[in-house]
C-alpha positions, 0 to 999 in steps of 0.5 A, spaced: 785 181 284 790 182 290 793 189 291 800 187 292 803 194 292 798 196 297 799 190 301 807 190 301 806 198 303 801 197 309 806 191 312 812 195 311 808 201 314 805 197 320 811 194 324 807 193 330 801 189 327 807 185 323 810 184 330 803 181 332 804 174 328 799 168 329 801 164 335 797 157 332 791 154 330 784 158 333 782 154 339 789 151 341 790 153 348 797 156 348 802 156 355 801 162 360 808 164 357 806 164 350 800 168 352 803 173 356 808 175 350 803 175 345 798 180 349 804 184 350 805 185 342 798 186 342 798 192 347 803 195 343 798 195 338 793 198 342 797 203 345 798 207 338 790 207 337 786 213 338 780 213 343 776 213 336 780 207 333 779 203 339 771 204 339 771 202 332 774 195 333 768 194 337 763 195 332 760 189 326 755 193 322 752 191 316 752 195 309 749 194 302 752 192 296 757 186 293 763 191 292 767 195 297 768 201 293 763 201 287 756 197 289 750 199 285 747 205 285 741 202 288 746 200 294 750 206 294 743 210 295 741 205 301 747 206 304 747 213 304 740 213 307 741 208 312 748 209 314 750 216 311 756 213 306 756 210 299 760 204 301 763 200 306 770 202 304 767 209 307 764 206 313 770 203 315 774 209 314 769 214 318 768 209 324 775 205 324 771 199 324 774 193 326 769 188 322 763 188 318 758 182 317 756 179 310 748 177 309 745 175 303 738 177 300 736 184 303 743 186 304 746 184 297 753 182 299 753 175 296 752 173 289 758 167 288 764 165 291 769 170 286 765 176 288 765 174 295 773 174 295 773 180 291 768 184 296 773 181 302 779 184 299 776 191 298 774 191 305 781 189 307 784 194 303 780 199 306 782 197 313 789 197 312 788 204 310 786 207 316 791 210 321 792 204 325 792 199 319 789 193 322 785 188 318 778 187 319 775 181 322 769 179 317 763 175 320 757 171 317 751 167 320 753 160 316 749 155 320 747 151 314 740 148 314 735 153 315 740 159 316 745 159 311 748 166 307 752 163 302 749 158 297 751 158 290 758 155 289 759 153 296 758 147 299 751 146 303 751 142 309 746 139 313 743 144 319 744 143 326 738 138 328 739 134 322 746 133 325 743 132 332 739 126 328 745 123 325 748 122 332 755 122 329 760 127 333 765 125 327 760 128 321 758 134 326 766 136 326 767 134 319 761 139 317 764 144 321 771 143 318 768 143 311 764 150 312 770 153 316 775 151 310 771 154 305 769 160 309 777 161 310 778 161 303 773 167 302 777 171 308 771 170 313 774 168 319 768 169 324 762 165 323 756 165 328 755 158 329 754 153 332 747 154 336 748 152 343 740 152 345 737 146 347 730 146 343 725 144 349 720 148 346 716 145 340 713 152 338 720 156 339 719 160 333 726 162 332 731 157 334 727 150 333 731 146 327 737 151 328 738 147 335 741 140 335 736 137 339 732 137 346 737 133 350 742 138 353 748 133 354 747 131 346 747 138 344 753 139 348 757 134 345 755 136 338 756 143 339 763 142 342 764 137 335 762 143 331 767 148 335 773 143 334 771 143 326 770 150 325 776 152 329 781 147 326 779 150 319 782 157 322 775 160 323 773 163 330 766 159 332 761 162 336 756 159 341 750 162 341 745 165 344 747 165 352 744 164 356 740 159 352 734 161 347 731 154 347 725 154 351 722 161 348 715 162 345 717 169 343 722 171 337 727 176 340 727 179 333 720 182 335 719 182 343 723 180 349 722 173 351 722 170 358 726 164 360 722 162 366 727 156 368 729 155 375 736 156 376 736 148 377 733 147 371 738 153 367 744 148 370 741 142 367 738 144 361 741 150 358 748 151 361 751 144 359 752 146 351 756 153 353 760 149 358 762 144 353 763 149 348 768 153 353 771 146 354 772 145 347 776 152 346 771 156 343 773 163 342 767 167 342 760 167 345 754 170 342 748 173 347 741 173 347 736 178 348 731 175 353 730 176 360 732 170 365 729 172 372 733 166 375 740 168 373 738 176 374 732 178 378 733 185 375 730 182 369 735 186 364 736 183 358 742 178 358 745 182 353 745 188 358 746 184 364 753 184 368 750 179 373 749 174 367 755 176 363 760 178 368 757 173 374 755 167 370 759 167 364 765 169 365 766 168 373 762 162 374 763 158 367 770 161 366 770 164 359 775 169 357 774 170 350 770 174 346 763 176 348 758 178 342 751 181 342 746 178 338 744 183 333 742 190 336 737 192 331 732 186 334 726 189 339 729 184 344 734 189 346 731 196 344 725 195 349 727 199 355 733 203 352 735 208 346 740 206 341 745 210 343 745 207 351 744 200 348 751 199 346 754 203 352 750 198 357 752 192 353 759 194 354 758 196 361 755 189 362 761 185 359 760 185 352 766 186 347 763 186 340 757 190 338 753 187 332 749 190 327 747 196 330 741 199 327 744 206 327 752 206 327 752 213 327 748 213 334 751 207 337 758 209 335 757 216 338 754 213 344 759 210 346 764 215 345 760 220 349 760 215 355 768 215 354 769 222 354 764 223 360 768 217 364 762 212 364 766 207 360 774 208 361 779 207 356 782 201 360 775 198 359 776 199 352 782 196 352 780 189 355 775 188 349 780 191 344 785 186 347 780 180 346 778 182 339 786 182 337 787 176 340 782 172 335 785 176 329 792 174 331 789 167 332 786 167 325 792 169 322 790 177 320 796 180 324 801 176 321 802 178 314 797 179 308 790 178 309 788 178 302 785 172 298 787 168 292 782 167 287 785 161 285 784 158 292 777 160 292 776 156 286 780 150 289 777 150 296 770 153 295 764 148 293 770 142 292 768 136 290 770 132 296 766 137 300 760 136 296 761 128 296 762 128 304 756 133 305 751 128 301 754 122 305 752 126 312 746 128 309 744 121 308 745 119 315 741 124 318 734 123 314 729 120 319 724 115 318 718 116 323 713 111 320 713 105 316 706 101 316 706 095 311 712 096 309 710 102 305 718 104 304 722 103 300 718 104 294 718 098 290 721 097 283 714 098 279 712 104 283 715 109 278 710 114 277 710 119 282 706 125 284 711 130 288 706 135 292 705 140 298 709 146 301 714 148 297 719 153 301 724 157 297 731 155 298 734 159 304 739 163 299 736 162 292 728 164 292 728 161 285 729 154 287 723 151 291 722 145 294 717 141 290 721 142 284 727 140 287 725 134 290 722 132 284 728 133 280 732 129 285 727 123 283 727 124 276 735 123 277 734 116 280 729 114 274 722 116 276 717 119 272 715 125 277 709 130 276 709 136 281 704 140 284 706 146 289 700 147 293 704 152 299 703 152 306 696 154 306 693 150 300 685 152 299 680 148 296 681 149 289 688 147 290 687 141 294 682 138 289 687 139 283 692 135 288 687 130 289 686 129 281 693 129 280 694 123 284 690 119 280 694 114 276 700 115 280 704 109 283 705 113 290 705 120 292 710 124 296 707 130 300 711 135 303 709 139 309 712 145 312 710 147 320 703 144 320 699 147 326 693 145 329 688 149 324 693 148 318 690 147 311 696 142 310 692 137 314 686 137 309 691 136 303 694 130 307 687 127 309 684 128 302 690 125 299 690 118 303 683 118 301 685 116 294 688 110 296 694 111 292 700 110 297 702 116 301 709 118 303 710 124 308 716 128 308 716 134 313 722 138 310 722 143 316 719 141 323 719 133 325 713 136 329 709 136 323 707 128 324 703 129 330 698 133 326 697 129 320 693 122 323 695 115 320 700 117 315 702 110 312 710 113 311 713 119 314 720 122 314 723 128 316 729 132 313 730 137 318 731 142 312 729 143 305 736 145 301 739 141 296 743 136 300 737 134 305 732 133 299 737 129 295 738 125 301 731 124 303 729 122 296 735 117 296 732 114 302 725 114 299 727 110 294 731 105 298 738 107 295 740 108 302 738 106 309 734 111 313 739 112 319 737 118 323 734 118 330 729 124 333 733 129 337 727 131 340 721 128 342 714 129 338 708 130 343 701 128 341 697 134 338 691 132 342 694 131 348 701 134 349 703 131 356 703 124 352 709 123 347 708 120 340 715 119 338 721 119 343 727 122 342 732 117 339 726 114 335 728 112 328 726 106 324 730 102 319 728 098 313 730 092 317 725 094 323 
């Protein structure tokens, strides 16, 4: 529940914060005169801040636990071991933090919407208890699709590549607005989405279906639509990962990728979505931990490159919003420098927010030492603090109480109208690649189904997996379904079991997940085809799977395996809705990658 007495005390005690009232909706352009008055108010706040408080505003660390002040003993112990305090409230007090980031799973920050709201209120109470009481800008990676943090209770929406297949700017904007509305109701005002990378490398291990597609112009249109949707909902969008992570064969979590594009290729392939985001009024852009020799011959990671961040992003592209690093615990930014130097060099390169340092004490004191020695000036700190306060002002954090109403959470998060909209959007994204001899839609007599294959767990709920959830969706449509999860690497015994289970079925729906040239999933599909039972293939992640599977009579792509996408795929297979998705990427032949198996834009309907 909201602490009303504390809210009133802090509002009365911090007149400088109250004076900096919100000037409008996130992303709305203000006139120079209004911007000048706003900045004057914000600079008064900055003038009252200590050096330590200014540095704290720049950091966005992680923490463990579902409560700001009373997490479980297990999470308290993890906090103490890794960040030197027991709770996030103590963390905020120690480092004067300007924000934190929520994670599900390993960090145990997220259980359900009510709990998230309580956590948010606790974080804000701690922030307003600081000597300069400025509310926290709470962040999250809620991209949807394959990368989602808030699962149970919130509306699940199709991810980027699914939306790219839908080709609807209205749907992309609506998805962003729904997601942003629910995040804002939870007191989360910065979402590290949308992904602006153009996925031109099918083997990309980190972006892939998180991208809207392979066509720079189309990706730019979708990015702009999502930015508009999020920021219409009062949430700060963040286009990522600048200067572009779409053509990498290496994961920047574990190494330092190199983008080999020429400057002309970068201008044509990587730059357009970021230009579109800036034109749409995006308020933050995230850096990538990778080298781009064509932009900076020194081969500094982009996160640490003044040439890329100041020269290209700020000066050439004209971006004056908040630049945030990708997570500073990733190997890509730690290959050359220690954890005390990385945040210093990032700030010198032009970064404003320092996300997820591996050791907050080392990182914070590294910046503090750089300020005390004059390597970083106080004026440079003020530049970044001003940008951060601008977005706090835009989302209304400086204009009154930042606390969350539980009734508003119940009314907004997971609202029926949001779920219905998400289901309709998902149905417009499912893509039919192959349909030989009118295998689909299933005929009325084909009621006995086997659902078999790879069964990845839901992104935010490991208790729910693909095959059972897909089988459940078919059952609800009136089918009699048998299910068998065989995994991504089925052995001979499991494949034999699947073949036996197919006997007596009217049709088999086989799911695949990241099929490669040597994948045992290929053998599973081949053996199922040999049974003579009609086989329907559903790629639950990568559209590229079909290139490795030979002559399947029917093949579809859902682009992710969350409930909303699986239910949409089931409805398409059953003929309850038409397949309308179009490939947002080309699919090359597995035996000759120089040749295209399915061009971008390919997608069948039942009338074809």
